[in-house]
Phi, psi and omega in degrees: 000145179253162181261016175285147173269146182288156180299154177293150177294148178276143174302144177293162181307133174089347183255150178237140174271171183287341180282337180256146172218166188275082172219151182224117178063026179089358177270113183245356176257161176296145178278000184290146183277136179279120174077343177276136169250152177270192184290154175277093186294322178297319179295319173304308184297328180274358184285155181291325181300317180295313186299315176299321183294309182301321180293319179297317177298317180295324180293337174265312187297315184295311180296323182295316179297314178300317180295316182299316178296323180293319178294319179293311179296319181296321176304306179296317179294315173304315183294328180280315191252354177220060177296331178292319176295313180295340181271351181300126182289139176260307171202138181058229179271003182272124179246176179302311185296323182289321179293318179298321182297315179294327178297327177303314176292325172299314183294325174300314180292320179297314178297325179294309182294323173301315176301319181293318179291324181293319181293320182290326182272322191248341187252307180305317182297323183286327177295318181299319180298310182297323179292324181288314185290337179274354182082011180280324182060181174266139184292000000 
């Protein structure tokens, strides 16, 4: 047996003890802004400009996703069903499978670079326009 006292019991759900109060990190007031309203997100989502932006993004993202999955599945299927082909030496100890494996990393970097360039040219300017018309502005 020890001489330590047990910790105090916690208050039941919905009850508050006098020692606890509703504060987190010293913040005791609501974080809601007084009087300011944000952008009308429902209105933005229903606008023709936003629909065009989503459509433009889908026209890039979906084909790139299909391309990446085709490359990846091709690599996996060749490794599983054509091991002799994948083991074919190209030069020295470098074989076809190793080149295809490195190609996965290269294709990922290429697709990412293409997306960043696409977003900078075709998506980000339109997002900025939408943000300005919605009254959101830059933070």
